[in-house]
Phi, psi and omega in degrees: 000136181277145179289147179279121180250118177284134180231143179268356178271137180288157179291152180288144174272166180296331180292331178282333181276316184244114184287350180277350180281127179266127180241125177283141177286144181283136176292151180293136180281154178299337179295326181290326175295319179294321179294320178295319178295321178296319178294321178295317178295320178296318178299316179295321179295315179294320178297318177296322179294319179294316179297319178297316180296320178299318177297320178295319180295317178298318179295321179294319177296319179297315179298320178295317177298320179294318179295320179295318178296319178295321178295318178299319179297318179294322179296313180297321179296319179295317179294321179293330180281354176100008177292131181302142182301327180298320179292321180295316179296320179296324182280321187263341179071224185294333180296332182292327183297323179292320180288327181291333181294330181261006184255132173230121186298338183276343182222181181297147179295146179260129180286127180263147177274136183215000000 
């Protein structure tokens, strides 16, 4: 008895062995059209999700920029009103350092690019 050898290659068809055998190509099944439509719908859904996420990220960046600008205005206003810089830095943290670079108590505050 011969040992059973598992093979990952499929067995040859008669058309592969004998070139005189004519094999008709199989018509595409309706399932393949449905699968293609499902893939197209999935692609459109994923693309819409990515576009939505990009919009959300852009909106969040804009909101962060607006909040930072408002904080900078408040820091400059506090410094202009005579609040000691140490108190402003203690209250505002790292945001105060950016505003302090453009502030000179003797003249109008200089707007810094950030």
